C-alpha positions in Angstrom: 62.2 -116.1 -76.9 64.2 -119.0 -76.1 64.4 -120.9 -73.1 67.8 -121.2 -72.4 67.9 -117.5 -72.4 65.6 -116.7 -69.8 66.8 -119.2 -67.4 70.3 -117.0 -67.8 69.0 -114.7 -67.4 67.1 -115.9 -64.1 70.4 -117.6 -63.1 72.0 -113.9 -63.7 69.4 -112.5 -61.2 70.4 -114.8 -58.6 73.9 -113.7 -59.1 73.2 -109.8 -58.9 70.8 -110.4 -55.7 73.6 -112.7 -53.7 75.7 -109.8 -54.4 73.0 -106.8 -53.0 73.1 -108.8 -50.1 76.8 -108.8 -49.5 77.4 -105.7 -50.7 80.9 -104.6 -48.6 79.2 -101.1 -48.0 76.6 -102.2 -45.3 76.9 -104.6 -43.3 73.9 -106.4 -42.6 73.1 -108.7 -40.0 70.7 -112.3 -40.9 67.0 -110.3 -40.5 68.4 -107.5 -42.9 70.0 -109.0 -45.2 66.6 -111.7 -44.8 64.0 -108.9 -45.7 66.0 -107.3 -49.0 66.0 -111.0 -50.6 62.7 -111.6 -50.2 61.6 -108.1 -51.2 63.8 -109.0 -54.3 61.9 -111.9 -55.1 58.9 -110.7 -54.2 59.2 -107.4 -56.7 62.0 -108.0 -59.0 62.1 -111.6 -61.4 57.3 -111.5 -60.8 57.3 -110.4 -64.2 57.3 -111.2 -67.7 60.4 -109.6 -67.7 60.0 -108.5 -71.8 62.3 -105.5 -70.7 64.7 -107.0 -69.3 65.0 -110.1 -72.2 65.7 -107.0 -74.8 68.6 -105.4 -74.1 70.2 -109.3 -74.8 67.7 -109.4 -78.2 68.7 -106.0 -79.1 72.7 -106.3 -78.3 72.8 -109.6 -80.1 71.2 -108.7 -83.4 73.5 -105.1 -83.2 77.0 -107.5 -83.0 75.2 -109.8 -86.0 76.5 -112.7 -83.9 76.6 -114.7 -81.2 78.2 -113.4 -78.0 80.6 -114.3 -75.4 80.0 -115.1 -72.1 81.0 -111.9 -70.4 78.7 -109.7 -72.8 75.4 -112.4 -72.6 76.4 -111.4 -69.2 76.5 -107.9 -69.4 73.5 -107.6 -71.4 71.4 -109.1 -69.1 72.9 -107.0 -66.0 71.5 -104.3 -68.1 68.3 -106.3 -68.4 67.8 -106.9 -64.9 68.6 -103.3 -63.9 65.7 -101.8 -66.0 63.4 -104.4 -64.2 64.5 -103.0 -60.8 63.8 -99.5 -62.2 60.5 -101.0 -63.1 60.0 -102.5 -59.5 61.1 -99.2 -57.9 58.2 -97.5 -59.7 55.9 -100.1 -59.2 56.2 -100.5 -55.4 55.7 -97.3 -54.9 53.0 -96.4 -58.0 50.5 -99.2 -55.9 51.1 -96.8 -52.8 50.1 -94.0 -54.7 46.8 -96.1 -56.8 46.2 -97.3 -53.3 45.9 -100.0 -55.7 45.5 -104.4 -54.0 47.2 -106.7 -56.4 50.1 -106.7 -59.0 50.7 -109.0 -61.3 48.9 -111.9 -59.1 49.6 -111.7 -56.0 48.6 -108.7 -53.0 50.9 -105.8 -53.8 54.2 -105.2 -51.4 53.2 -103.1 -49.4 49.3 -104.7 -48.6 51.3 -107.6 -46.4 50.8 -107.2 -42.5 54.3 -107.0 -41.7 55.3 -104.5 -44.6 53.1 -101.3 -44.5 54.5 -98.0 -45.3 58.8 -99.8 -44.8 57.8 -100.2 -48.8 58.4 -96.6 -49.1 61.9 -97.4 -47.8 62.3 -100.2 -50.0 61.0 -98.6 -53.4 63.8 -96.2 -52.3 66.6 -99.2 -51.7 65.7 -100.7 -55.4 66.7 -97.3 -56.8 69.7 -97.8 -55.1 70.6 -100.8 -55.9 71.2 -100.5 -59.8 73.9 -97.8 -58.6 75.3 -100.4 -57.2 75.1 -103.3 -60.0 76.4 -100.4 -62.3 79.5 -99.7 -59.9 80.2 -103.3 -60.0 80.3 -104.3 -63.4 80.9 -101.4 -65.2 82.8 -99.3 -63.7 85.8 -99.4 -65.5 83.7 -99.6 -68.8 84.1 -96.5 -71.5 80.6 -95.7 -70.7 79.9 -96.2 -67.8 79.3 -92.4 -67.0 77.1 -92.9 -70.0 74.7 -95.6 -68.4 74.4 -93.8 -65.1 73.0 -90.7 -67.3 70.5 -92.6 -68.8 69.2 -94.5 -65.8 68.7 -90.9 -64.1 67.2 -89.2 -67.3 64.8 -91.8 -67.6 63.8 -92.3 -64.3 63.6 -88.3 -63.8 61.3 -88.4 -67.3 59.3 -91.8 -65.6 58.9 -89.7 -62.5 57.7 -86.3 -64.4 54.8 -88.4 -66.6 53.9 -89.9 -63.3 53.1 -86.5 -61.5 51.4 -84.9 -65.0 49.2 -87.8 -64.5 48.4 -88.2 -61.3 47.9 -84.0 -61.3 45.7 -84.3 -64.2 43.7 -87.3 -62.8 42.4 -85.8 -59.5 39.6 -87.8 -58.2 38.2 -85.1 -56.6 37.6 -83.0 -59.0 36.4 -85.0 -62.1 37.2 -83.2 -65.3 36.8 -84.6 -68.1 37.7 -80.7 -70.0 41.6 -81.9 -69.0 41.3 -84.6 -71.0 42.7 -84.1 -74.6 44.6 -86.2 -77.2 48.1 -84.3 -76.3 48.1 -84.7 -71.8 47.2 -88.0 -72.6 50.2 -88.5 -75.5 52.1 -86.3 -72.8 51.4 -88.7 -70.0 52.1 -91.9 -71.7 55.5 -90.8 -73.1 56.9 -89.7 -69.8 55.0 -92.0 -67.9 55.8 -95.5 -69.6 57.0 -95.2 -73.2 61.1 -94.2 -72.0 61.3 -96.6 -69.5 59.8 -99.2 -71.8 60.9 -99.0 -74.7 63.9 -96.4 -75.0 65.8 -97.5 -72.1 66.9 -101.8 -73.5 67.8 -100.1 -76.6 69.8 -97.6 -75.7 71.8 -99.7 -72.8 72.1 -102.4 -76.1 73.9 -99.5 -78.0 75.8 -98.2 -75.7 77.3 -101.8 -74.7 77.7 -101.8 -78.7 80.1 -98.7 -78.4 77.7 -96.4 -79.6 77.0 -92.9 -78.6 73.4 -92.1 -78.2 73.5 -88.7 -79.5 73.6 -90.0 -82.9 70.2 -92.1 -82.4 67.6 -88.8 -81.9 65.8 -91.4 -84.4 65.8 -94.2 -83.5 64.4 -92.7 -79.6 61.7 -91.3 -81.6 61.4 -94.2 -83.1 60.8 -95.9 -79.6 58.8 -93.8 -78.1 56.2 -93.4 -80.6 56.2 -97.1 -80.7 55.9 -96.9 -76.9 52.9 -94.6 -77.2 51.1 -96.9 -79.7 51.6 -100.3 -76.7 49.7 -97.5 -74.7 47.0 -97.2 -76.6 46.5 -101.1 -77.0 46.7 -101.7 -73.5 44.0 -98.3 -72.8 41.7 -100.5 -76.0 42.2 -104.1 -74.7 41.5 -102.6 -70.3 37.6 -102.2 -71.9 37.6 -104.6 -75.0 40.2 -107.4 -74.1 39.0 -110.3 -73.0 39.8 -110.5 -68.8 41.0 -114.6 -69.4 43.6 -113.1 -72.0 44.6 -110.1 -70.3 45.5 -111.7 -67.3 43.4 -108.7 -65.2 39.5 -106.7 -64.8 39.8 -103.5 -66.0 38.8 -100.5 -64.4 40.2 -97.6 -66.3 36.3 -96.2 -66.8 36.2 -96.9 -62.8 39.4 -95.2 -61.9 38.7 -92.1 -64.5 41.6 -92.6 -66.5 43.3 -90.7 -68.6 42.6 -93.6 -71.4 43.3 -92.8 -75.0 39.3 -94.6 -75.4 37.7 -91.3 -73.3 39.8 -89.1 -75.2 38.7 -90.2 -78.6 35.4 -90.8 -77.4 35.2 -87.2 -76.1 36.5 -86.0 -79.4 33.8 -88.0 -81.8 30.6 -87.1 -79.2 27.9 -84.6 -79.6 26.8 -82.5 -76.5 24.3 -85.1 -76.0 26.9 -88.0 -75.4 29.3 -85.6 -73.9 26.9 -85.4 -71.0 26.8 -88.9 -70.3 30.2 -89.1 -70.3 30.1 -86.4 -68.0 27.4 -87.9 -65.3 29.3 -91.9 -66.2 32.5 -91.4 -66.3 34.3 -92.1 -63.0 31.6 -93.7 -60.8 32.4 -97.7 -60.1 28.4 -98.7 -60.2 28.3 -101.0 -63.0 25.6 -99.5 -64.8 27.7 -96.3 -65.5 30.1 -98.8 -66.5 27.9 -100.5 -69.1 26.9 -96.8 -70.6 30.1 -95.6 -71.0 31.0 -98.9 -72.7 27.6 -98.5 -74.4 28.7 -95.4 -75.5 31.8 -96.3 -77.4 30.0 -99.1 -79.5 28.2 -96.7 -80.8 30.7 -93.8 -81.9 32.6 -97.3 -83.3 35.7 -97.5 -81.2 36.9 -100.5 -81.8 36.6 -100.0 -85.1 37.9 -96.2 -84.8 41.1 -98.1 -82.8 41.6 -101.0 -85.8 42.5 -97.3 -87.8 44.5 -95.9 -85.6 46.3 -99.2 -85.2 47.1 -99.9 -89.3 47.7 -95.9 -89.5 50.6 -96.4 -86.6 51.9 -99.3 -87.7 52.6 -98.0 -91.6 54.0 -95.3 -90.0 56.6 -97.3 -87.7 57.3 -99.4 -90.4 58.2 -96.5 -93.1 59.9 -94.8 -90.4 62.1 -97.6 -89.4 63.4 -98.2 -92.9 65.0 -94.3 -93.5 67.9 -95.5 -91.3 70.2 -96.4 -93.0 71.8 -99.4 -90.9 70.2 -102.8 -91.2 71.4 -104.2 -87.8 69.3 -100.9 -86.2 66.2 -101.3 -88.7 66.2 -105.3 -87.1 66.4 -104.1 -83.3 63.3 -101.4 -84.1 61.7 -104.3 -86.0 61.9 -106.6 -83.7 60.6 -104.6 -81.1 57.5 -104.0 -83.1 56.9 -107.5 -84.1 55.7 -108.5 -80.3 53.2 -105.5 -80.0 51.7 -105.4 -83.4 48.0 -106.5 -82.8 48.8 -108.0 -79.4 45.8 -109.3 -77.5 47.2 -108.8 -73.9 
């Protein structure tokens, strides 16, 4: 990612933020304006910005030539809409999960003056997307398609979050609910659509394409998003904390992780009993016993095998696509995540 693209991208954030805190549909006073500005700065630009930047990347690859100033701005604006969507999900997600930190700082709702105001801030973040789209895309032929896209992906993500929450009810720890198919459904809806599909869909709409003609692209990206989450589940247990930037807690949190699903699949009755007794417990001894079991089942090898097979399958799928620029977009996504360590 070129550093000048990232700085251009961050400049666009400042423009959009300024427009939002001077939105003529609401009479801001100093307090409300400062609140929104602080809330945005705390929650929107803090991540890696991969989702947002990939709209610009993808559009460049589709166009195959230098972008005009206006095109760069619009692609950045759509990228920021995805980052706003992400911020909205994370602010509310952290409250639901009772999390403490996010991106190396306290969760927004944990700040003394924020608390449950964060719920409304989440709603405000979602509404900002509509404001940005209206201001910059209302005259475009693809405006309605953009609105539909964001609405649909929000619905899919919220529904994925719902099946995650009702499947992992900690009060009733029941590993028998966990299977590869439920893991896949949670991941597909909760992560893959908004992390992998929507950036490319935005670029395709800007390029004048009809999304109904690109079902294959959606399928490949959702498969890629699933692979990405399986990597995340793997790294949570086997990644080096100093590399991934966090200490994994999936075992303690009773998460429907790919690793536990695979372990259940490969375990004999004795090993299943050990899993049931130790998975989802906070004490270090239980966590260590689960990790020992993962090692004795050779889950690292099982993961490597999954990774190689998935990579081959994705490359094959991508290469059947009739358009070379679309292939280039999909291959650039795959290259960013294949064998990642963090």
